[in-house]
N, C-alpha and C positions, 0 to 999 in steps of 0.2 A: 504494500500500500504506500509506503513512504517513497519507494522508487518511482512509482507512478506519478506522485505529486512532484517529485524532483524533476522528472522528465518534462512534465508540462511547464513547470516554472523555468527550467533551463531553456526550453524552446521559446517561451514568451520573452525571456530576457534577451536572447539572441535576436529575436524578431524586432524587439524595440531598438536594439543597437543597429540593425540593418535599416530600419526606417529612419533613425536619427542620422545615419551616415549617407544614405542614398535618396531618401524621400520618395521612394517608389513602392507601390503595393505589389507589383508583380514579382519583385525579388523576394519579398516576404512570403508571398504565396508559394513560390517555387521552393523556398527553404522549408516551409512548414510541410508541404507535400512530401518532399524527399525525407525530411526528418521523421515523419510518421512511418514511412517504410523502414527506415534504418532503425528506429527505436523498436519496431516490431521484431526485426531480425536480432537485435541485441537481446531482447527478452527471450527469444526462443533459443538462441545458440550460446550466448555468453552467460546469461543468468539462469539458464536451464529451467524455465517455467513457462507456463502458458501465457501468451500475450493477452492483454486486455484490449479487446477489439474496440471498445468504446473510446479508449484513449487514442488508438491508431486512427479510427474513423474521424474523431474530433480534429486531429491534426491534419489529416488529408482533406477533409471537406472544408475546413477553415482556410487551408492553403489554396484549395481550388477556388473558393469564393473570392479571396483576396487577389488571386492571379487574374481571374476574369474581370473583376472590378478595376484592377490597376491597368491591365493591358488593353481592354476593349472599351471600358466606360470612362476611365479617368482621363 
């Protein structure tokens, strides 16, 4: 449980830094989408436990939404 919270907070902190550095939503979206996939792999292979799919889907869908908003609408 604590690792899941740490993963989400780490992704949020890096996303904030990316927005502060580049001021673009599509870079944040790409980062969040890729980090959702990577964190799922880390859960399965390095931590040897079942990944929590709500965490993975939260990161992927928020990344997809920000990417679409930043690339096509903004």
